[in-house]
BABANU-253159 format. One record per residue: residue in one letter; x, y, z of N, C-alpha, C, CB in turn. Coordinates in steps of 0.001 Angstrom, whole numbers, plus 524288, in hexadecimal, padded with zeros to 5 digits. Glycine has a CB too. Layout:
BEGIN
AXYZXYZXYZXYZ ...
END
This chain:
BEGIN
X0B6605835FDE7C40B9DE58196DEC150BAA157C12DEC1C0B7E558315DF130 X0C01157B0CDECC20C1C0575B4DECE00BF0057238DF1260C78B575ADDEDB3 X0BDF256D47DF0680BB3456A68DF4650BF7256866DF76F0B77556618DF262 X0BE885689ADFC900C2A95662BE00F70C39D56026DFF8E0C0085668DE0796 X0C7F555E4EDFFCD0C97A55909DFFD20C8D2556F6E04350CE235582ADFE73 X0C63055279E05EB0C4E954FA3E0A850C8E954BD3E0B5A0BFC254D2FE0A45 X0CBCC54C07E0FD30CFBF5487FE10B00CE2054556E15FA0D54054B86E1109 X0CE0453FD1E15C90CCB653C74E1A860D18E53B51E1CC00C9AA5374DE195C X0D2BC53BBBE216A0D73F53973E24200D54B5351BE27B20DA5253DB2E2752 X0D766530B7E26A30D5EA52B90E28E30DA0952AD6E2CDB0D5A5526C5E24B1 X0D8DA52A6DE31960DD3C529B2E35BE0DE8C52F5DE37D60E2C1526C6E3320 X0DAF05328AE38390DC0D53779E39540DD5F53837E3F170D7DB53A9CE37B0 X0DC045349CE42250DE1253513E48130E32A5333CE48C90DACF5320CE4BFA X0E62C531BDE45920EB465308CE461D0EEFB53545E45C40EC7C52CC1E425B X0F388534BDE470F0F759538B4E473D0F7B953BB1E42540FC4C53688E4884 X0F87D53834E3E4E0F8CB539F7E38BE0F3C453CC7E36ED0F9D553532E351E X0F06053962E37980EA8153AB4E360D0E90154095E37960E65453696E3932 X0E93B54162E3CAC0E8405464BE3F050EBEF54A55E3DFB0E7E1545C3E4434 X0F105548B1E3CE60F4BA54D61E3B070F32954E84E35A20FB2354C00E3B27 X0F1D454B91E32540F06954CBFE2D2E0EAE555043E2D060EFEA54751E2A1C X0E83754E74E2FDE0E2B2550FDE302F0E312556FEE31BA0DF0E54DE5E349E X0E64355769E35C30E6D255C7AE379F0EA0656049E33A10E97B55C12E3CF1 X0EDE355D9DE30C90F0C95607EE2DDC0EDD85625DE286F0F58855D7CE2D10 X0EADC55E57E26920E78E55F88E21910E29F562D7E222E0E5C455A6EE1F25 X0E107562A0E273E0DBF25655CE28050DBDC56AF9E26730DA6556513E2D88 X0E0B756D40E266F0E12457289E24C30E07C5739AE1ECB0E62D5746BE2675 X0E07956F44E1C5C0DFF956FE6E16910DAA056FA9E14200E30656BF2E1413 X0DA355707DE0F070D4BB56F6EE0CBE0D1F756A89E0C4E0D4B8570E5E081F X0D22556868E10A10D04856318E10640CAC85624AE14B50D5A455F1FE120E X0C83755E67E13D00C4CC55C2EE170C0C64C5570BE19AB0C06E55BA3E145A X0C718556CAE1EA20C9BE55237E20F10C55154EE8E23700CE34553EBE253D X0C54554976E22A60C2325460EE25880C5EF5429CE289C0BE84542F7E2207 X0C5F3542A4E2D570C95754096E31220C70353B0FE32AB0C9DF54481E35F8 X0C9EF53654E329D0C83253117E34720CC3552F51E38930C7C852CE8E2FA8 X0CAA452D95E3C190CDAA52AACE40500CB6152730E434E0CFBA52DB0E43A7 X0CDD952435E46F30CBB05204BE49430C8EF52281E4E860CFCA51C21E4A0D X0CA92527AEE50340C89F5292AE55390C57352E32E540E0CD4152A00E5977 X0C00252D78E53680BC44531A2E51A80BCA8536C4E54BF0B6AA52F9AE5218 X0BDBD5355BE5A900BE2B53A2BE5E3D0C26553D0FE5CEE0BEA6538F0E63E3 X0C73C53A8CE5C210CC2053D86E5A320CC5A53FC0E55E30D00D53AEEE59E7 X0C8F653DA6E51A30C8E153F84E4D810C59D5451AE4D3F0C73B53B8BE4A75 X0C13E54565E505A0BE2254A64E512B0C18B54E7CE53BD0B91A54969E54AF X0C52454C48E56E50C8E555032E59A20CCC455226E55E70CBE854DB0E5E5F X0CE5154EEBE51DE0D26555105E4E730CF66554DAE4B110D56F54C8EE4B11 X0CAA1553F3E48F90C7755574BE46190C75055C86E48C20C2295550BE456E X0C57055CB4E4D620C4C956102E50A20CA13564A4E517A0C2C855ED7E55C5 X0CE1056105E523F0D30B563F2E52410D54256663E4D7F0D6C3560BEE53FC X0D3D2563DBE49D30D55A5667CE44040D1EC56BE9E43700D39A561F2E3E72 X0CCEC56B6BE44540C90856F95E43780CA8E57440E47680C2F456D55E4482 X0CC545728EE4BD50CE2D576D9E502B0D242579D2E4DCB0D07757461E55B7 X0D6135777BE4B280DA8657A18E492C0DA0357CC6E43F80DE9157685E48E1 X0D60657A8BE40D70D42A57CB1E3B8D0CE7357C7BE3B850D65E57986E36AC X0CB965806EE3C7A0C5D3580ADE3C1A0C42A57F48E36B20C3BA5861FE3D8C X0C6B357FF8E331C0C51457F40E2D7F0C64D579C6E2BCC0C7E65833DE29C4 X0C8B65772DE2EAF0CA0B5718BE2CE80C50F56DCBE2BCA0CD8C56ED3E316E X0C4C756BD7E277F0C03656898E25960C1A4562DAE26B90BF085697DE1F48 X0C05D56183E2BF40C26755C0CE2D770BDB2559F1E314C0C8C255C4EE30BB X0BD7355462E301E0B8F55523FE33BB0BB4854C0BE35000B23455249E3032 X0B8CC54A21E38D80B9EF54455E3A3B0B6285410AE36E20B90C54308E40A8 X0B8D753CDCE35380B501538BBE32D20B4A5533E5E35630B65453767E2D86 X0AFB553187E350F0AF1552CBBE37E20B093527A0E34860A95E52C73E39C1 X0B0695282EE2FF00B18D5232BE2C950B531523B8E29100AD535213FE29C4 X0B9AD52015E29790BDC4520B2E25020BC36520FAE1FB90C13951CA2E2504 X0B8B251D44E1E780B65651C60E18D10B3B452176E16CF0B1DF5179CE18D5 X0B05852355E1A930AD82527E0E18AC0B08352D04E18380A91E528BAE1C0B X0B4FD52D4BE1B450B7D453205E1BC90BB5453130E164F0BB5953290E21DB X0BD2352CF5E14DA0C04152BBDE101E0BCF152CE6E0B810C227525EDE0FFC X0B76252BECE0BB70B38C52C07E06E90B34E531B4E06700AD705291EE07AF X0B2E3534D0E0A670B1E453AC9E0A390B73D53D8AE07DA0B07853D2FE1093 X0BB8653B5DE09160C0D253DA7E07BC0C25E53DB6E02DA0C4A753B60E0A17 X0C4D754160E01180C7F5541BFDFC090CD3F53ED8DFCDD0C904547E7DFA5B X0CFB853FD8E01070D51353DCEE02350D47753AC5E07A60D991542BDE028B X0D72553699E08700D7065337EE0D790DC87532FEE0F590D47852DD5E0CC2 X0DD4553485E14070E2DE53425E16580E21452FB3E1A0D0E525539B5E1969 X0E58052B4CE19D70E55F52713E1CE90E8FD527C4E20EA0E62D52290E1A39 X0E83E52A0FE255A0EC0C52B9BE295C0EBD952752E2D3E0EADB53120E2BEC X0ED96522DEE2B2C0ECA951D90E2E740F1C451A8BE2E0B0E791519BCE2C14 X0F2F9516FBE31980F79251389E30B60F74D50F99E2BFD0F86C51070E359B X0FB3950E18E2A0F0FC0050AF3E25AC0F7F9505E6E2680102515095AE2535 X0F863503CDE2B1E0F5444FF15E2BB00EF914FF75E2C6A0F71E4FC59E2FCF X0EE065050FE2CDA0E84D50579E2C4A0E5E9506C1E26610E698509DCE301D X0E9EA5077DE22EB0E7FF50925E1E2B0E44B5050FE1B030EC9550A93E1B18 X0E5F650027E1C820E28D4FC46E19130DCC74FCFBE1AAD0E44C4F5ECE19F5 X0DBC04FC78E1F570D6724FC6AE21310D368501A1E20070D6814FB54E2706 X0D5EA50632E200C0D42850B17E1E7B0D2C250AB0E18960D85050F4FE1FA6 X0D6B850911E15E20D589509B4E0F610D12B50643E0E620DAAA507DDE0B35 X0CFF850218E114A0CBB94FE47E0F910C65E50276E10BB0CBC94F7BBE13A9 X0C6995056FE151A0C18C50831E15DD0C0CF50D52E120C0C139509F2E1BEC X0C57E50E51E0FA90C4A55139EE0CDF0C562512A6E06C90C8FA5183AE0F08 X0C66C50DE9E05390C77350BF2DFF780C3BB50DDBDFBFA0C76250611DFEE2 X0BE8450D65DFCBA0BAD650ECCDF93E0BAC251466DF9050B5EC50CA5DFA71 X0BAA851766DFD880B9E051D63DFD710BE7752011DFC480B7F251F89E026F X0C34051DC9DFC280C79F520E2DFA850C9EF51FCFDF5330CB9352051DFE3C X0C6BA51DC0DF2060C7C451D8CDEBF00C8EA521E6DE92E0C3B351BB2DE944 X0CD3D52316DE7AA0CE8A527AFDE4080CFD452B9BDE7BF0C9E952999DE016 X0D01552B9DDEC740D18C52F9DDF0200D74452E92DF2100CD9052FBEDF4CD X0D996533E7DF3CF0DEB853378DF5D50DDE7531A2DFB8E0E1E3538D9DF559 X0E1AD52D3DDFCD00E28E52AC6E01EA0E84452B71E02E80E0D6524CBE0216 X0E86152EA3E06F10EE1652FC6E091C0F05852B4EE0D090EDFF53573E0C69 X0F4815292AE0C610F6F35257CE10190FB4F5279FE13250F8D7520EFE0D63 X0FAC85285BE17E00FEFA52B30E1B71102065267FE1E6B0FBF652F95E2014 X1000E521C8E1D731025151D90E20EC107E451B61E1FC80FEBD51913E20BC X10B4851A77E22FE1102F51885E235C1108751311E25681131451BD5E2659 X1113950F3AE22C11104F509B9E242F11597507F0E280910FB7505E9E1E56 X115B150AC8E2C1611A365091EE2FD3118CE50402E323511B4850D53E3474 X11E60500DEE337F11D614FCDCE366011DBF4FE65E3D7B121844F88AE342E X11D0E4FB48E3FCF11C8B4FC1DE45A01210F4FE21E487311B374F75DE481E X125D04FD24E44D712B444FE8AE47AC12CED50360E457012FFA4FA34E46E8 X12A0450555E41FA12BAA50A27E3EB6130DE509A9E3C6612BB050F1FE41F7 X13256504E5E3A8F136DD50414E378F13609501DEE326113A3F500F1E3A41 X1313B5020DE303013018500E0E2B3612AAF5012BE29E2131EC4FC43E2A1A X1294C4FFE4E2517123C25006EE23531214E4FB56E22F31234E50327E1E1E X11C014FA20E24411196F4F514E2343118B64F399E1D411140F4F537E25ED X118734F789E19A1117BA4F6F3E147F11C6D4F52EE116D115DB4FB80E12A4 X11B9D4F168E0E09120354EFF9E0AAF122B84F46AE080A11EAB4EC33E06A1 X1277C4F3EAE05F312A2C4F87CE0372127E84FAA2DFE4912FA34F701E0268 X124794F653DFB95123084F7F7DF71511CFB4FA54DF709123E84F391DF395 X11BB04FC26DFBA51168C4FE23DFC5C1165D502DEE0171112B94F8D4DFD97 X112025050AE016B111BA50915E062A10C22508C9E087D112FB50F66E0437 X10B8050B85E0CAE1070850C07E0E80102AF50EE5E0B52107DC50E11E12D6 X104BD51259E086D100AD514DDE041E0FF725117DDFF7C102F051A22E01AB X1039E50EE5DFE0C1023450ACEDF9510FE5B5069BDFB6B107B950798DF6F5 X0FEFF50445DFFD90FB9B50097E01320F647502E5E027A0FDBB4FDACE055C X0F56050879E04170F07750A63E043B0EE2A50B4CDFF170F06850ECCE0718 X0F12F50C4CDFAF60EF9D50C73DF5460ED21507F8DF3380F3E950D57DF20C X0EF9B5039DDF50E0EDF44FE0DDF37D0E87B4FDDADF55F0F1964F942DF612 X0E6E74FF61DFAF30E27E4FEE0DFD3C0DF04502BBDFAFE0E3044FF2AE028B X0E014506E1DF8EA0DCFF50A7BDF73E0DD7850BCADF1500DDD850EA9DFA5C X0DCF350870DED960DE82508E3DE8880DC2450C8BDE59D0DE1B504B3DE63B X0D7DD50EB3DE6AA0D4B9512BCDE4FE0D6695181FDE6D60CF92511ABDE696 X0D93C51855DEA730DA2B51D94DED780DFD651FBDDEAEA0DA9951C7CDF4B3 X0E072524EADEC590E675526F6DEB8B0E9BB527BFDEFDB0E6B152BF6DE90D X0EC2752377DF1D20EF7552338DF6570F3FD52703DF5800F16751D90DF753 X0F48652A1EDF9BD0F98252E38DFA3C0FB4552CEBDFF100F856534B6DF9F5 X1014D52C07DFF68103E052CB0E03CE104A35329EE04DE108B6529C4E0387 X1038C533DCE09B110471538EDE0BC91055F5390FE120C0FFC253C47E0A47 X1073353C90E14BC107BD53CFBE19F710AA35390DE1D501033553D59E1B9F X10C4C5351DE1AB910F7153194E1D69115145326FE1EB410F3552D75E1ADC X116F3535ADE1C7E11C1B5373AE1E4911C6653C14E225711F3E53886E1972 X117FA53D7AE245211797541D1E2833115C953F7CE2CE6113F554652E268F X1175654176E31A5115D553FA8E371711143542E9E383911A6654054E3B88 X10DF054169E3B8B1090E54440E3D4110A8754A1CE4040105B754024E4180 X10F11549A1E4369110E454F28E44B111240552F2E406B1157154ED3E47D0 X113B155167E3CAD11570554D8E38511113A55859E369C1174D551B9E33AF X10C445562CE3676107F255935E35021069A55E8DE3711104215566DE35E7 X107DB55EFCE3CDF10876563B0E3FE710C7B56717E3F5C1088E562A8E446E X111A05645BE3CF01160B5667EE3C79118A05650AE370B118FC56516E40ED X116175669EE32311182E56529E2DB811D2B5674FE2BDF114D6565EDE2A6B X11E6556BE1E2F331243256E0AE2DF8127A456CA3E32C612456574D0E2CFE X12B9056939E317A12F7356803E35F2134B056A20E341D12FE7561A1E374D X137C256C95E37E713C3156F0BE375E13BFC572DCE322F1406B56AF0E3744 X1382A575A6E3269137275791BE2E33135B657700E28CA13B7957C1EE2DAC X134D757236E28381341856F48E22A712EBF56D64E22F81384556A2AE2173 X12C8A56E42E1ED7126F856BBBE1E571277D565E4E1D201238156E80E19AB X1251356271E1F6A125D455D1FE1F381234A55B62E19D51236855A5CE243A X1264A557D1E16D512474555C4E120E120AA5510DE13711293F55412E0E77 X11CB355121E106B1191854BEEE106E118F2549E6E0B4A1132254CD7E123E X119D454453E0B0411B0C542B3E05071154F53F95E03F91215E53E25E0428 X1140253F79DFF6910E6E53DBADFCDE110835395FDF8E810AC05432DDF966 X10E6153563DF7F010E69531E6DF428108FD52FF3DF2171116252DE7DF5F5 X108CF52F65DED2B103A952D19DEB23103DB52CCCDE5400FEB453089DECDF X100EC52AE4DE2E6100F15293FDDD190FD1452D4EDDA1C0FECB522C4DDC5C X0F9875309DDDCFC0F63553440DDA320F7E753983DDADC0F0DA533DADDBC7 X0F90353C21DD6830FA9B541DEDD6440F840544EADD9880F9E15442DDD19F X0F32654507DD7CE0EEE35487ADD9FA0EE50547B4DDFE60E97B54744DD738 X0EE375427CDE2750ED5E541BCDE7480F28B54368DEA3D0EBA053C4FDE80E X0F72D542FBDE76F0FBEC544ADDEA8A0FB8554A60DEB831013B5436EDE7A3 X0FA1E54D8CDE7E20F9695529EDE7EE0F51E55447DECDB0F79D5541DDE239 X0F121551A1DED280ED06552A2DF0950EF38551AFDF5F80E83754F4ADEF5D X0F23354D68DF6BB0F46A54B65DFB640F8A655037DFD4B0F74E54554DFA26 X0FBA35514BDF8FF10011555EFDFA170FD1B559DEDFCBA10300558ABDF4A2 X0F88F55B4CDFB270F62856062DFD160F4F555F6BE03060F0A956203DF9B7 X0F34255A5BE03F60F16C5598FE09690F68E5595CE0D440EDE7553FAE09C2 X0FAB855787E0A9C0FFE3557A4E0DE0101BE55CACE0F281043F55513E0B31 X100FD56073E0B0510251565B4E0BD70FF1D568ABE0FA1102315683AE0729 X0FA4E56741E0F630F666569C3E130E0F8825675EE19320EF6E567C0E1137 X0F9C75636BE199E0FC0556175E1E0A101515637EE20970FC8455C9AE1CF0 X103DB56662E1D451080156976E1E5110D9856720E1CBA107B456A9FE23C9 X10CF25633DE195D111A35613FE17CA112C056233E1241111D555BFCE18E5 X117A956169E10DF118CB561F4E0AC61189E55D70E085211DD656421E0963 X1147855CD8E04871132E557EBE0260117E6556FDDFD5510C7E5581BE003C X11986551D4DFE0111D3B55070DF8BA11B3F54B42DF7761243955031DF9B1 X118EE54B3ADF1F51182D546A8DEF5711CDD542FADEE751160D547FBDEABA X11D7D53F3BDF0D11213053B50DEFD01213E537F2DEB571212553872DF37D X11C945367ADE9C511C5E532D0DE59B1179A52FBDDE5EF120E952F6CDE591 X1171F52BA4DE3A911238527D1DE238111835256EDE7F91139D52292DDCF3 X10D6252169DE80810CE251F7CDED301108D51BCBDEF561086551D66DED9E X113E05197ADEB321182251605DED2F11C295189DDF03B11AB651365DE8F2 X11C7251E1DDF0C1120A45209CDF35411EA952122DF8E912237525FFDF0B6 X119D552003DFA7A1180651ECEDFFA811BE051AF4E029F1127A51C6DDFF43 X11E11517F1DFFF81210A51346E028B12635516C9E04CC122DA50DBEDFDA3 X1288851A44E026112C5B51E1EE036412A9952167E079D12D8C52134DFECC X126285234EE073B1243D52719E0B6C1230D524CBE10A711F64529BEE09A4 X1213951F89E10281201B51DB2E156E1252651BB3E17E611BD95195AE1561 X128F651AD8E14E612DCE51977E1769130BC51E73E19281313351627E13B1 X12FE2522BEE170D131B5527F8E18CA12EFC528FAE1DCE1309152C76E14AB X12A3A527C9E1ED512891528DCE246D12A8852564E28A412300528AAE24C8 X12B1952094E263D12D3C51C1EE2A2C132D551E56E2BFF12DEF515AEE26FC X1361452072E282313B3152278E2A1013A1952759E2DAC13F015240DE2527 X1368E52AA4E2C521362352FF6E2FF01341C52DF6E3531131C1534D5E2D6B X13115529E9E35B812F875281CE3B641348452668E3D4D12B0452358E3BD8 X136F2522A6E3A9513BB052043E3CFC13F83523E5E3F6813E7B51D48E391B X140695289EE3C221438152C97E3D751423952FD5E41D9143FE52F60E3994 X13CDC5309FE422313A595336EE460D13AD0530B4E4BBE134B053418E445F X13A8852BC1E4B4813B1652858E507D1408752873E51CF139375223AE4FF5 X144C552821E4DA5149AC52879E4F9914B1D52E02E518314D32526A7E4BB3 X149AA53193E4F3114B5B536E8E5059147F753A9DE534114C7B53940E4BCD X1431853852E546513F9E53B75E579F13DCE54014E54F61421753CFFE5C70 X13BFA53F44E5070139A054432E4DFE133835458DE4FDA139BA54362E4794 X131C0542CCE541A12C9C543A8E56B81280654400E52B812CD0548D1E5A0C X12867540CBE4E8E124E8540AFE4A3C123E454623E47CA11FEA53E4BE4BF7 X12761549F1E47FC126AD54E0EE44F112BC454EA8E41321258E552C6E486D X12AA754C88E3C5B12EFE54BCDE390512C8854AFBE334813291546E5E3B06 X12FBA54CC0E2FB412D3954BD2E2AC41311054C14E2620128E354FB7E2A0A X1301D549DEE21651337F54A8DE1C9A1337254F77E1A6B1322854725E1894 X138045513CE189D1391A555ABE166A13C92554D5E10DD13BCA558E0E1A99 X13AE7554CDE0C2E13EB7554ECE07FB140FD55A54E077813C4555332E02D6 X1457D55B2FE07E3148F156003E066714AF655F4BE01C014D5156133E09E6 X14A80563BFDFE1514BA15636CDF8E514BE15690CDF6BE147AD56007DF628 X14EE5568E0DF14614F0056F84DEFFD14B3756F9DDEBD71553157272DEDBF 
END
């Protein structure tokens, strides 16, 4: 029998972190959830188990320990928090997949705080040189996880990274969450993906999409 992969979700109390946890808890994974509010974290765990009694999910107390136990680490945290968390997990995340979901938005939502020649994911890779950083889930809103089919179409979720095997592993996680995974390219493509979500946020604010919107590539 194949051993379950353990996924640590750092920032599981947030909108995105909790949405990801609920969505992938139905998959063949053991989840370790870490957040700033332990009581809210316990409530999230109980909520997941009440909907899916077979879910293998538990609250974690320490970011470093959860990451040490994990095979895959999802950083469901804002871009500005990545540097501090990377310092905590650098030793234990060596050779592991680390998923960056962050969009480095400025306060006015009219641009990114990163220069054009880099991205949040690439900056995280610099902080975690021994890890396999993969960009994923940044082009989806938290609301999309409960409704991954919008207007009759399954939302696409784009993935970028440099390691083929890691990209395949993350594609499986994305599919478990209910999205159609598309490997967009190497980690530098994260620059495009982060700008795509900036545009979707701007369009959502302009046309009142109520945070339920996603990208779909139509093709023959």
